[in-house]
Backbone bond lengths (Angstrom), bond angles and torsions (degrees), N, CA, C in turn:
res aa  C-N    CA-C-N  psi(-1)  N-CA   C-N-CA  omega(-1)  CA-C   N-CA-C  phi
1 N - - - 1.461 - - 1.533 108.97 -
2 R 1.321 117.01 88.96 1.463 121.60 179.70 1.517 109.62 -98.90
3 N 1.304 114.70 113.65 1.459 120.35 177.95 1.525 107.92 -99.97
4 P 1.341 118.52 118.31 1.467 120.48 -178.18 1.525 113.01 -68.80
5 L 1.320 116.86 0.52 1.461 120.37 -179.90 1.524 112.19 -102.49
6 V 1.328 117.51 15.33 1.460 121.71 178.93 1.533 108.56 -100.81
7 A 1.318 115.62 115.66 1.468 121.60 -175.17 1.528 112.68 -61.89
8 V 1.338 116.90 -33.32 1.468 121.11 -176.54 1.529 111.32 -60.40
9 Y 1.328 117.14 -34.98 1.463 119.27 178.51 1.532 110.13 -59.53
10 Y 1.308 115.27 -41.29 1.467 120.12 -178.29 1.533 111.85 -71.81
11 T 1.342 116.69 -38.22 1.472 117.88 179.10 1.525 110.53 -68.86
12 N 1.347 116.35 -37.49 1.470 119.27 178.24 1.529 110.90 -63.49
13 R 1.332 115.64 -44.44 1.460 118.93 179.65 1.533 110.45 -68.12
14 A 1.334 116.34 -36.37 1.471 120.15 177.97 1.526 110.24 -59.88
15 L 1.336 116.60 -40.50 1.465 120.23 178.14 1.532 110.36 -62.01
16 C 1.332 116.35 -41.65 1.475 119.79 177.69 1.525 110.27 -61.52
17 Y 1.319 116.24 -45.92 1.471 120.09 179.02 1.533 110.90 -62.24
18 L 1.326 116.25 -38.80 1.473 119.74 177.92 1.523 110.40 -60.21
19 K 1.328 115.82 -45.48 1.466 120.33 -178.65 1.529 111.43 -65.67
20 M 1.347 116.39 -28.74 1.471 120.47 177.94 1.530 111.39 -90.31
21 Q 1.319 116.37 4.58 1.469 123.97 -179.91 1.530 112.58 58.05
22 Q 1.320 115.88 36.20 1.468 121.85 173.78 1.527 106.95 -101.10
23 H 1.317 114.21 76.11 1.462 120.73 -168.45 1.524 113.99 -66.03
24 D 1.328 118.10 -35.31 1.467 119.70 179.46 1.529 110.92 -62.85
25 K 1.331 115.74 -42.68 1.469 120.13 179.92 1.529 110.58 -69.07
26 A 1.321 116.58 -40.18 1.470 120.43 178.42 1.523 109.70 -62.69
27 L 1.322 116.08 -43.04 1.463 121.59 179.64 1.530 110.45 -59.95
28 A 1.324 116.76 -46.04 1.471 121.35 -179.60 1.529 110.81 -61.98
29 D 1.338 117.04 -42.89 1.468 119.80 -179.74 1.526 111.68 -67.57
30 C 1.316 117.51 -38.55 1.468 120.31 177.62 1.525 110.44 -62.86
31 K 1.320 115.74 -43.07 1.470 119.67 -179.85 1.526 110.83 -65.41
32 R 1.326 116.38 -39.55 1.471 119.89 177.76 1.532 109.60 -65.20
33 A 1.309 117.89 -41.78 1.468 121.29 178.42 1.524 110.01 -61.25
34 L 1.326 117.05 -39.99 1.469 120.30 -179.83 1.525 111.90 -70.92
35 E 1.336 117.21 -29.32 1.474 119.64 173.98 1.523 109.80 -63.89
36 L 1.327 115.77 -36.81 1.464 120.97 -178.69 1.524 112.14 -81.37
37 D 1.330 116.55 -34.79 1.472 121.22 -179.15 1.527 108.71 -146.45
38 G 1.309 116.03 94.78 1.461 122.07 -178.50 1.518 113.81 -66.33
39 Q 1.337 117.71 -11.75 1.465 121.98 -179.17 1.532 112.40 -100.67
40 S 1.318 116.50 11.55 1.467 120.61 -177.36 1.528 110.80 -72.74
41 V 1.318 114.82 113.79 1.466 120.70 179.05 1.528 109.59 -64.15
42 K 1.337 115.75 -46.15 1.466 119.68 -178.01 1.526 111.70 -62.06
43 A 1.320 117.28 -40.75 1.473 119.83 -179.54 1.528 110.23 -62.41
44 H 1.335 116.70 -43.60 1.473 119.70 177.88 1.530 110.62 -66.42
45 F 1.325 115.94 -40.51 1.464 120.90 -179.12 1.531 110.97 -63.76
46 F 1.338 116.36 -50.34 1.468 119.78 -179.68 1.526 111.28 -66.26
47 L 1.331 116.58 -36.65 1.465 120.44 177.33 1.531 109.60 -62.47
48 G 1.331 115.92 -42.86 1.463 120.32 177.71 1.519 111.94 -62.12
49 Q 1.329 116.30 -42.93 1.468 120.06 178.73 1.529 111.08 -64.63
50 C 1.321 115.09 -41.71 1.460 120.39 179.51 1.532 110.30 -62.45
51 Q 1.319 116.28 -45.90 1.465 120.26 -179.98 1.531 111.08 -65.07
52 M 1.320 115.94 -34.42 1.468 119.07 177.21 1.537 109.55 -64.06
53 E 1.326 117.25 -43.14 1.467 121.14 178.84 1.527 111.07 -64.00
54 M 1.329 116.59 -29.88 1.465 121.42 179.81 1.536 111.38 -88.48
55 E 1.329 115.88 4.94 1.472 124.09 177.84 1.527 113.44 65.20
56 N 1.334 116.27 27.37 1.469 121.89 172.39 1.531 106.90 -97.44
57 Y 1.328 115.09 74.94 1.463 120.18 -167.92 1.521 113.90 -67.40
58 D 1.312 118.75 -38.37 1.468 119.71 -179.61 1.526 110.88 -62.50
59 E 1.350 116.14 -44.89 1.464 120.08 178.43 1.527 110.37 -66.07
60 A 1.321 116.61 -39.54 1.466 120.96 179.43 1.523 110.17 -60.07
61 I 1.320 115.99 -47.22 1.470 120.37 -178.97 1.522 110.36 -62.73
62 A 1.325 117.10 -42.64 1.470 120.54 -179.96 1.529 110.54 -61.00
63 N 1.328 117.94 -44.62 1.465 120.63 -178.91 1.520 112.53 -72.13
64 L 1.314 116.89 -37.13 1.467 119.16 177.11 1.527 110.70 -67.90
65 Q 1.321 116.90 -37.91 1.469 120.63 176.63 1.529 109.84 -64.07
66 R 1.354 115.61 -41.54 1.473 120.39 178.09 1.530 109.58 -62.80
67 A 1.327 117.54 -42.59 1.471 121.05 178.44 1.525 110.04 -61.25
68 Y 1.324 116.39 -43.04 1.469 121.47 179.57 1.530 110.67 -61.54
69 N 1.341 116.21 -47.83 1.471 120.28 -179.37 1.523 111.57 -63.81
70 L 1.330 116.98 -42.66 1.468 120.60 178.96 1.526 111.08 -64.41
71 A 1.321 117.29 -40.63 1.470 120.92 179.13 1.525 110.03 -61.54
72 K 1.340 116.15 -40.64 1.474 119.25 177.93 1.528 110.74 -65.72
73 E 1.336 116.39 -45.78 1.474 120.71 -179.91 1.523 111.06 -60.62
74 Q 1.325 116.62 -41.76 1.465 121.53 -176.06 1.529 112.29 -88.19
75 R 1.334 115.32 3.85 1.467 122.24 -180.00 1.534 112.03 52.74
76 L 1.325 114.69 44.63 1.464 120.79 177.12 1.519 108.22 -98.66
77 N 1.321 115.99 141.58 1.459 119.89 -178.37 1.525 109.54 -106.60
78 F 1.308 115.60 108.90 1.460 121.12 175.68 1.524 110.18 -105.82
79 G 1.321 115.86 16.29 1.456 119.81 -178.29 1.521 109.66 60.91
80 D 1.320 115.72 -134.15 1.467 120.30 -179.20 1.532 111.54 -100.17
81 D 1.343 117.23 6.64 1.470 120.17 -175.50 1.525 112.62 -56.89
82 I 1.329 116.73 -51.39 1.471 119.86 -176.57 1.527 111.09 -70.27
83 P 1.353 119.16 -50.65 1.474 117.90 178.53 1.531 112.75 -59.52
84 S 1.326 116.45 -36.35 1.461 120.46 179.23 1.532 110.46 -64.50
85 A 1.334 116.75 -45.89 1.472 120.66 178.65 1.526 110.17 -63.05
86 L 1.324 116.44 -37.83 1.471 121.34 178.87 1.530 110.34 -63.69
87 R 1.325 116.48 -44.15 1.478 120.28 177.99 1.533 110.93 -62.14
88 I 1.322 115.78 -42.81 1.470 120.00 -179.82 1.529 110.26 -63.14
89 A 1.335 116.65 -43.95 1.473 120.34 -179.91 1.524 110.72 -62.54
90 K 1.329 116.39 -41.89 1.472 119.63 179.32 1.527 110.73 -65.40
91 K 1.324 116.20 -40.08 1.470 120.13 179.13 1.530 110.45 -65.70
92 K 1.335 116.35 -43.25 1.466 119.79 179.44 1.528 110.75 -64.55
93 R 1.336 116.61 -39.16 1.471 119.23 178.02 1.525 109.24 -63.13
94 W 1.331 116.87 -45.29 1.466 120.55 -179.87 1.532 109.80 -60.81
95 N 1.340 116.86 -45.31 1.471 120.85 179.14 1.525 111.30 -60.65
96 S 1.324 116.07 -40.82 1.464 120.72 179.56 1.525 110.98 -64.16
97 I 1.323 116.35 -45.45 1.469 121.31 178.98 1.522 109.87 -63.76
98 E 1.322 116.16 -43.26 1.467 120.78 -179.02 1.534 110.65 -65.10
99 E 1.317 116.58 -41.56 1.467 120.58 178.66 1.531 110.40 -62.58
100 R 1.334 116.26 -42.30 1.467 120.90 177.85 1.526 110.20 -62.56
101 R 1.332 116.29 -42.75 1.470 121.03 179.99 1.532 110.43 -62.51
102 I 1.322 116.47 -45.05 1.465 120.75 -179.98 1.531 110.32 -63.02
103 N 1.339 116.82 -42.45 1.469 120.03 178.17 1.524 111.27 -61.84
104 Q 1.335 116.27 -42.20 1.467 119.81 178.22 1.524 110.55 -64.37
105 E 1.317 116.01 -40.21 1.465 120.56 178.71 1.530 110.31 -63.05
106 N 1.328 116.52 -42.58 1.467 120.83 178.71 1.527 111.44 -64.93
107 E 1.343 116.10 -41.03 1.464 119.91 177.70 1.523 110.36 -63.14
108 L 1.320 116.48 -42.37 1.464 120.60 178.99 1.526 110.16 -63.17
109 H 1.323 116.44 -43.54 1.466 120.91 179.31 1.531 110.31 -59.97
110 S 1.331 116.82 -45.08 1.470 120.94 179.11 1.523 110.75 -62.51
111 Y 1.321 116.07 -43.40 1.467 121.00 179.96 1.525 110.52 -61.83
112 L 1.330 116.57 -46.92 1.465 120.34 -179.83 1.530 111.12 -64.51
113 T 1.319 116.68 -38.91 1.468 120.60 177.83 1.528 110.07 -61.85
114 R 1.341 116.69 -43.88 1.470 119.90 178.14 1.524 110.79 -62.09
115 L 1.337 117.16 -41.85 1.469 120.59 178.18 1.525 111.25 -61.48
116 I 1.316 116.19 -45.25 1.472 121.04 -179.18 1.530 109.77 -62.60
117 M 1.335 116.78 -44.44 1.466 120.13 -179.90 1.529 110.78 -64.26
118 A 1.326 117.21 -41.08 1.469 120.73 179.26 1.524 110.10 -63.93
119 E 1.323 116.60 -41.92 1.472 120.51 179.08 1.528 110.21 -65.33
120 K 1.316 116.57 -39.64 1.470 120.93 178.94 1.534 109.96 -63.13
121 E 1.337 116.26 -43.09 1.466 120.31 178.32 1.527 110.96 -63.65
122 R 1.348 116.67 -41.60 1.467 120.23 177.99 1.526 110.58 -61.20
123 A 1.322 116.82 -42.78 1.468 121.18 -179.69 1.531 110.38 -64.65
124 E 1.332 116.50 -42.77 1.469 120.15 178.90 1.526 110.74 -63.92
125 L 1.321 116.65 -40.98 1.458 121.35 179.03 1.528 110.30 -63.99
126 A 1.323 116.58 -43.66 1.470 120.94 178.54 1.527 110.02 -62.00
127 E 1.331 116.10 -40.36 1.467 120.80 179.18 1.531 110.73 -64.01
128 C 1.326 116.96 -41.55 1.472 121.21 178.27 1.524 110.65 -63.27
129 R 1.336 116.09 -44.32 1.467 119.62 179.40 1.525 110.87 -61.81
130 K 1.325 115.79 -42.09 1.467 120.18 179.45 1.530 109.96 -62.49
131 A 1.329 116.09 -43.66 1.467 120.39 179.73 1.527 110.26 -62.77
132 Q 1.339 116.65 -40.24 1.468 120.34 178.25 1.525 110.80 -63.28
133 Q 1.348 115.55 -42.92 1.468 119.34 179.52 1.530 110.47 -63.35
134 E 1.339 115.72 -41.40 1.469 119.43 178.96 1.523 110.62 -64.34
135 E 1.342 116.26 -41.53 1.466 119.98 177.67 1.522 110.39 -62.16
136 S 1.319 115.35 -42.50 1.463 120.47 -179.95 1.528 110.33 -63.58
137 A 1.339 116.76 -41.75 1.471 121.07 178.63 1.526 109.90 -65.66
138 D 1.333 116.85 -42.15 1.471 120.95 178.23 1.528 110.21 -61.83
139 E 1.324 115.04 -41.85 1.459 119.89 179.94 1.532 110.69 -63.29
140 S 1.335 115.94 -41.25 1.476 120.17 178.30 1.520 110.48 -63.42
141 R 1.344 116.80 -43.79 1.472 120.45 178.56 1.528 110.47 -62.22
142 S 1.320 115.89 -40.45 1.468 119.82 179.50 1.527 110.36 -62.69
143 R 1.323 117.47 -42.11 1.468 120.93 178.87 1.525 110.88 -62.46
144 V 1.353 115.11 -42.54 1.471 119.69 179.83 1.521 109.51 -62.90
145 Q 1.337 116.56 -45.08 1.470 120.24 179.77 1.529 110.35 -63.24
146 L 1.322 116.03 -42.92 1.455 120.40 179.82 1.531 110.60 -62.62
147 A 1.304 115.83 -43.65 1.474 120.36 178.64 1.517 110.14 -62.93
148 S 1.325 116.92 -38.84 1.468 122.00 179.71 1.522 109.96 -64.91
149 I 1.309 116.62 -43.21 1.468 121.54 -179.71 1.528 109.42 -65.77
150 E 1.322 115.90 -45.18 1.468 119.91 179.76 1.525 110.85 -61.96
151 A 1.322 116.29 -37.63 1.472 120.73 -179.39 1.516 110.37 -65.14
152 K 1.308 117.73 -35.50 1.467 121.82 -179.89 1.515 110.62 -68.78
153 H 1.312 117.85 -33.08 1.461 121.53 -174.22 1.517 112.97 -94.19
154 V 1.215 118.75 -0.40 1.465 119.71 -179.78 1.492 111.07 -95.43
C-alpha cells in the first residue's frame, strides 16, 4: 500500500539519493516531502545536507537551522547530527567567502602591480624621450658653435 502522499517515503528516498550523490533527485524528493509535511525534521535536514553538497551554503544553513528548531519543538533527539551538520555548513560557508575574498585580493594585487609597472614604463619612456631631445638640442648648439668658429677662421 504505497500512498504518494506520505512524506516519509520521499525523505527515505532522498536519503538514498544523498548517499548515491544524486543531489538533484535528493533535492526534489526533499522538496516534495516538505510540500506534504512542512514540519518534517528529516526533510529539512536532508535538504540542508543536499544543499551543502551543492555548495549552496546559505540555503543549507537555513534548512539545517529549521531542522534543529523543529527537532527541539517536537522533542526529537537526533543527537549531534543536526548541530554538527550546521557547524560544518557554517564553516564551509566561511571558507567559501574567505577563499573568494583572498582571490579578489590577489586579483586586485595583480591589477595594481600591472598599473604600477605600466606607469613605470611610461615614466622611463618619457625620460628617454627627454634625454633624446636634450641630446638633439645639444647637438644643434654644437653645430651652431662649430659653424660660428669656422666662420671666424675663414
